[in-house]
C-alpha positions as CSV (number, residue, x, y, z in Angstrom):
1,M,172.4,110.4,141.8
2,T,168.8,109.9,142.7
3,T,166.7,108.7,139.8
4,I,163.0,109.4,139.4
5,W,162.5,105.6,140.0
6,K,164.4,105.7,143.3
7,Q,162.5,108.7,144.5
8,A,159.2,107.2,143.6
9,I,160.1,104.0,145.4
10,E,161.1,105.8,148.5
11,D,157.9,107.8,148.5
12,A,155.9,104.6,148.2
13,I,157.9,103.0,151.1
14,D,157.4,106.0,153.3
15,K,153.6,105.9,152.5
16,T,153.4,102.1,153.2
17,R,155.1,102.6,156.6
18,R,152.5,105.2,157.5
19,N,149.6,103.0,156.2
20,I,150.4,99.9,158.3
21,P,149.0,101.2,161.6
22,A,146.1,102.9,159.8
23,Y,144.9,99.6,158.2
24,G,144.6,97.9,161.6
25,G,145.3,94.4,160.2
26,L,142.8,94.8,157.4
27,F,143.5,94.8,153.6
28,P,143.3,97.9,151.4
29,E,141.1,97.6,148.2
30,V,140.3,100.9,146.4
31,T,139.9,104.5,147.3
32,D,136.6,106.1,146.2
33,G,136.9,109.8,146.0
34,G,138.6,110.3,149.3
35,P,142.2,109.9,150.5
36,H,141.8,106.6,152.3
37,F,141.5,103.0,151.0
38,K,138.4,101.0,151.7
39,L,139.5,98.3,154.1
40,I,138.3,94.7,153.9
41,P,139.0,91.4,155.6
42,N,140.9,88.7,153.8
43,N,138.1,87.5,151.6
44,C,138.6,89.1,148.2
45,W,140.7,88.4,145.1
46,I,142.9,91.5,145.7
47,N,144.2,90.8,149.1
48,G,147.6,89.4,148.0
49,F,148.7,92.7,146.5
50,W,149.1,94.3,149.9
51,S,151.3,91.4,151.0
52,G,153.4,91.8,147.9
53,I,153.8,95.5,148.6
54,L,155.0,94.7,152.1
55,W,157.5,92.1,150.9
56,H,158.9,94.5,148.3
57,C,159.2,97.3,150.9
58,Y,161.1,94.9,153.2
59,E,163.5,93.6,150.5
60,Y,164.2,97.2,149.4
61,S,164.6,98.8,152.8
62,G,165.5,96.0,155.2
63,D,163.0,97.5,157.7
64,E,161.7,94.8,159.9
65,T,158.4,96.7,160.2
66,F,157.5,95.6,156.8
67,R,158.6,92.0,157.4
68,T,156.5,91.7,160.6
69,E,153.4,92.9,158.8
70,A,154.0,90.8,155.7
71,I,154.3,87.7,157.9
72,R,151.1,88.6,159.7
73,T,149.4,88.7,156.3
74,V,150.8,85.2,155.4
75,A,149.3,83.9,158.6
76,S,146.0,85.4,157.5
77,F,146.3,83.5,154.2
78,R,146.9,80.3,156.1
79,E,143.7,80.8,158.0
80,R,141.8,81.7,154.8
81,L,142.9,78.5,153.2
82,D,142.2,76.3,156.2
83,Q,138.7,77.8,156.5
84,N,138.2,77.8,152.7
85,I,137.1,81.5,152.7
86,K,136.0,82.5,149.3
87,L,138.4,80.5,147.2
88,D,135.9,79.3,144.6
89,H,137.6,81.2,141.8
90,H,140.9,81.1,139.8
91,D,142.6,84.1,141.4
92,I,144.5,81.8,143.8
93,G,147.7,82.8,142.2
94,F,147.1,86.5,142.9
95,L,146.5,85.6,146.5
96,Y,149.3,83.2,147.3
97,S,152.1,84.1,144.9
98,L,152.5,87.5,146.5
99,S,152.1,86.3,150.1
100,A,153.3,82.7,151.0
101,K,155.3,82.1,147.8
102,A,157.0,85.5,148.2
103,Q,158.0,84.6,151.8
104,W,159.4,81.3,150.5
105,M,161.4,83.1,147.9
106,I,162.8,85.6,150.3
107,E,163.3,83.5,153.5
108,K,163.1,79.9,152.3
109,D,160.5,79.4,155.1
110,E,159.3,75.8,154.7
111,Q,155.8,76.6,156.2
112,A,155.3,79.3,153.6
113,R,156.4,76.9,150.8
114,R,153.9,74.3,152.0
115,L,151.1,76.9,152.1
116,A,151.9,78.0,148.5
117,L,151.8,74.4,147.4
118,E,148.5,73.8,149.1
119,A,147.2,76.9,147.3
120,A,148.3,75.4,144.0
121,D,146.2,72.4,144.8
122,V,143.2,74.6,145.4
123,L,143.8,76.2,142.0
124,L,143.9,72.7,140.4
125,K,140.4,72.1,141.7
126,R,139.3,74.7,139.1
127,W,140.4,72.3,136.3
128,R,137.5,71.0,134.1
129,P,138.6,67.9,132.1
130,A,135.6,68.0,129.8
131,T,136.5,71.5,128.5
132,E,140.2,71.3,129.3
133,L,140.3,74.7,131.1
134,I,140.6,76.3,134.5
135,Q,137.2,77.6,135.3
136,A,137.4,81.3,136.2
137,W,134.4,81.9,138.4
138,G,131.5,80.1,140.1
139,L,130.9,76.5,141.1
140,E,131.3,73.5,138.7
141,N,128.4,73.2,136.3
142,D,127.4,76.9,136.9
143,P,125.1,77.6,133.9
144,I,126.9,80.8,133.0
145,N,130.4,80.5,134.3
146,G,131.0,76.8,134.0
147,G,132.6,77.0,130.6
148,R,134.2,80.4,131.0
149,I,137.9,81.4,130.9
150,I,139.2,84.9,131.4
151,I,142.5,86.4,130.4
152,D,143.3,87.4,134.0
153,C,144.1,83.7,134.7
154,M,147.3,84.0,132.8
155,L,148.8,85.7,136.0
156,N,147.5,82.8,138.1
157,L,149.3,80.1,136.1
158,P,152.8,80.9,137.5
159,L,151.7,79.4,140.8
160,L,151.2,76.0,139.0
161,Y,154.4,76.2,137.0
162,W,156.3,76.9,140.3
163,A,154.5,74.0,142.0
164,Y,155.7,71.7,139.3
165,E,159.3,72.9,139.7
166,Q,159.1,72.4,143.5
167,T,157.5,68.9,143.4
168,G,158.1,67.4,140.0
169,N,154.4,66.6,139.8
170,R,153.7,66.9,136.0
171,K,150.0,67.6,136.6
172,Y,150.7,71.2,137.6
173,Y,152.7,71.9,134.5
174,D,150.4,70.1,132.0
175,I,147.3,71.8,133.3
176,A,148.9,75.2,133.2
177,V,150.2,74.7,129.6
178,T,146.9,73.3,128.4
179,H,145.1,76.4,129.8
180,A,147.7,78.8,128.4
181,D,147.4,77.2,124.9
182,K,143.6,77.5,125.0
183,S,143.9,81.1,126.1
184,R,146.4,81.9,123.4
185,R,144.1,80.3,120.8
186,F,140.8,81.8,121.8
187,L,141.5,85.0,123.8
188,V,144.1,86.5,121.6
189,R,142.9,87.9,118.3
190,G,144.8,88.0,115.1
191,D,145.6,91.7,115.4
192,G,147.1,91.4,118.8
193,S,144.0,92.6,120.7
194,S,142.3,90.3,123.2
195,Y,138.9,89.1,124.5
196,H,138.4,89.5,128.2
197,T,136.5,86.2,128.4
198,F,135.6,83.2,126.2
199,F,132.8,80.6,126.6
200,F,132.8,76.9,125.9
201,N,130.1,74.3,125.9
202,Q,130.5,72.5,129.3
203,E,129.7,69.1,128.0
204,T,131.4,69.0,124.6
205,G,134.1,71.6,125.1
206,D,133.1,73.3,121.8
207,A,133.9,77.0,121.5
208,I,130.9,79.3,121.8
209,G,132.4,82.8,121.5
210,G,134.2,85.7,123.1
211,G,132.8,88.3,125.3
212,T,133.6,90.7,128.1
213,H,132.7,91.2,131.7
214,Q,134.5,94.5,132.3
215,G,135.3,95.9,128.9
216,Y,133.4,98.4,126.7
217,R,131.7,95.7,124.6
218,D,132.2,92.1,123.7
219,G,134.5,92.8,120.7
220,S,136.5,95.6,122.4
221,T,139.8,95.4,124.1
222,W,139.7,96.0,127.9
223,T,143.1,97.4,128.6
224,R,143.7,95.7,132.0
225,G,142.8,92.4,130.4
226,Q,145.3,93.1,127.6
227,A,147.9,93.9,130.3
228,W,147.2,90.6,132.1
229,G,147.8,88.8,128.8
230,I,151.1,90.7,128.2
231,Y,152.6,89.7,131.5
232,G,151.0,86.3,131.8
233,F,152.2,85.0,128.4
234,A,155.6,86.5,129.1
235,L,155.8,84.5,132.3
236,S,154.5,81.3,130.6
237,Y,157.4,81.7,128.2
238,T,159.8,82.2,131.2
239,Y,158.7,79.0,132.8
240,T,158.3,76.8,129.6
241,Q,160.6,78.4,127.0
242,N,157.8,77.9,124.5
243,K,158.6,80.7,122.0
244,A,155.0,80.9,120.9
245,Y,154.2,82.4,124.3
246,L,156.9,85.0,124.0
247,E,155.7,85.9,120.5
248,T,152.1,86.2,121.8
249,A,153.2,88.4,124.7
250,K,155.2,90.7,122.3
251,Q,152.2,90.9,120.0
252,L,149.9,91.9,122.8
253,A,152.5,94.5,124.1
254,V,153.0,96.1,120.7
255,H,149.2,96.4,120.3
256,F,149.1,98.0,123.8
257,I,151.9,100.5,123.2
258,E,150.7,101.5,119.7
259,R,147.3,102.6,121.1
260,L,148.4,104.7,124.1
261,P,147.3,108.3,124.2
262,E,149.7,111.2,124.3
263,D,150.6,110.9,127.9
264,A,151.3,107.1,127.5
265,V,148.8,105.9,130.1
266,A,145.9,103.8,128.9
267,Y,142.2,104.5,128.9
268,W,140.2,101.7,130.5
269,D,139.3,100.2,127.1
270,F,141.1,100.7,123.7
271,D,137.8,101.0,121.9
272,V,135.8,103.3,124.2
273,P,135.0,106.7,122.7
274,V,137.5,109.2,124.1
275,E,135.7,112.4,125.4
276,P,136.0,114.6,128.4
277,G,135.7,112.4,131.5
278,T,136.7,109.1,129.8
279,K,138.4,107.1,132.5
280,R,142.0,106.0,132.4
281,D,143.3,102.8,134.0
282,S,146.7,103.6,135.4
283,S,146.7,100.0,136.8
284,A,146.6,98.6,133.3
285,S,149.7,100.6,132.4
286,A,151.5,99.5,135.5
287,I,150.8,95.8,134.8
288,A,151.7,96.2,131.2
289,A,155.0,97.8,132.2
290,C,155.9,94.7,134.3
291,G,155.0,92.5,131.4
292,I,157.1,94.5,128.9
293,L,160.1,94.3,131.4
294,E,159.7,90.5,131.4
295,I,159.6,90.5,127.6
296,L,162.7,92.6,127.2
297,E,164.6,90.1,129.4
298,H,164.2,87.6,126.6
299,L,164.2,89.6,123.3
300,P,167.5,89.6,121.4
301,P,169.2,93.0,120.9
302,D,168.3,93.0,117.2
303,D,164.6,92.3,117.6
304,P,162.9,94.9,115.3
305,Q,160.3,95.8,118.0
306,R,162.6,95.9,121.0
307,A,163.3,99.7,120.8
308,M,159.6,100.5,120.4
309,L,158.7,98.4,123.5
310,Q,161.5,99.9,125.5
311,D,160.5,103.5,124.5
312,G,156.9,102.8,125.3
313,L,157.8,101.3,128.7
314,I,159.9,104.3,129.7
315,R,157.3,106.9,128.5
316,S,154.5,105.1,130.4
317,M,156.4,104.7,133.6
318,Q,157.7,108.3,133.5
319,S,154.1,109.5,133.0
320,L,152.8,107.4,135.9
321,V,155.5,108.9,138.2
322,E,155.1,112.4,137.0
323,N,151.4,112.7,136.4
324,Y,149.6,110.0,138.3
325,R,151.1,110.1,141.8
326,P,148.9,111.8,144.3
327,T,149.8,115.3,145.1
328,N,147.9,115.2,148.4
329,D,150.0,113.5,151.1
330,E,146.9,112.2,152.8
331,V,146.1,109.9,149.9
332,Q,147.1,106.4,150.9
333,G,147.7,105.0,147.4
334,F,150.6,105.3,145.1
335,L,148.8,105.8,141.9
336,E,145.6,107.6,141.0
337,H,143.2,107.2,138.1
338,G,142.9,103.5,138.2
339,S,139.6,101.9,137.1
340,Y,137.8,98.9,138.5
341,G,134.4,98.1,136.9
342,V,133.6,101.0,134.6
343,L,130.4,99.5,133.1
344,G,127.4,100.8,134.9
345,N,129.3,103.8,136.1
346,S,130.3,102.0,139.3
347,S,134.0,102.5,139.1
348,P,136.0,104.9,141.2
349,D,138.6,106.9,139.4
350,D,141.2,106.5,142.0
351,C,143.8,104.3,143.7
352,M,143.6,100.5,143.2
353,I,145.8,98.3,145.4
354,W,146.8,96.1,142.5
355,G,147.8,99.1,140.5
356,D,150.0,100.2,143.4
357,Y,151.6,96.7,143.6
358,F,152.5,96.5,139.9
359,Y,153.7,100.2,139.9
360,L,156.1,99.4,142.8
361,E,157.2,96.1,141.2
362,A,158.1,98.0,137.9
363,L,159.9,100.8,139.7
364,I,162.1,98.4,141.7
365,W,162.8,96.4,138.5
366,L,163.8,99.6,136.7
367,E,166.0,100.8,139.6
368,Q,167.5,97.6,140.9
369,G,166.8,94.9,138.3
370,R,165.0,92.9,140.9
371,K,161.8,91.2,139.6
372,G,158.6,90.4,141.4
373,Y,157.4,87.2,143.0
374,W,155.9,85.5,140.0
375,Y,159.0,83.6,139.0
376,E,161.7,81.9,141.1
């Protein structure tokens, strides 16, 4: 019997097979009103998601077409690291977990393992001892970003946890845990909502206050940031077995599910006024789905919120499959109505390559029980 998950996976694989020659070795980013992705070189924070899609397609189908292209992307990431192309940010985990580390997990390729470990070392360069945080953006001592953390970093920490398991070097683990603890304390609010970003004094480490870069306002809850937190804290629990991380992930997930609209796919911010034309963020719902799947792996059967999370997960994924897949076969993405930077009205309401990645990861997890490339 073909499930809706299986059919959606096969549709995504067929589309990816067609997309490979169309991309010409470049990396897809977002669509913007038309059917085709904007194509960019390997110089952005999003490039790893295309690699991850290719590896998932290869593992699911066994088609060497996907493996060949995935390996080509890993070679591109080798070149990017060797030439230090736009790596002055914390999104190293997004880039190398889904490319080099994925190849290591699938094929035990030693060169891929070494590349992923070198990438972990690049991420360690973002560590700021005075403030005890991994600086998100900008150069050290940047007057605005020098003391900034953002919740997205929770999905970059798994690269450090993995590097510790591979090498036994405690520095990777200690820095990841220290940053996760700081994120839990300052980014997660008491009601289970979250700040996108938080600022600290660069010299003293004193907390200054929370804010946003992509949310509706400083005190609102940007839904994609909430989703990063759900999955990121769940993975921190998986690596460390610190129950505080699992409880935080569950708290964030409950807050997310309780605030979904009727069709169970999130708007771009939980506090934005909902009116005709208010944008969704299907990518936020896809990321949250993966995070909830990770949480459910660890919750006991009698957990009082397990059934609610399970129901919210299924409703959300069914809606993504039934209502957010493109009806036009020319559209290259898997999932429409994602949002990028809505502030300033600069965001397309279209396909986002990271939304496509997490959507496919969640589908494969639901259909086969196979996780993504964040945890080995």
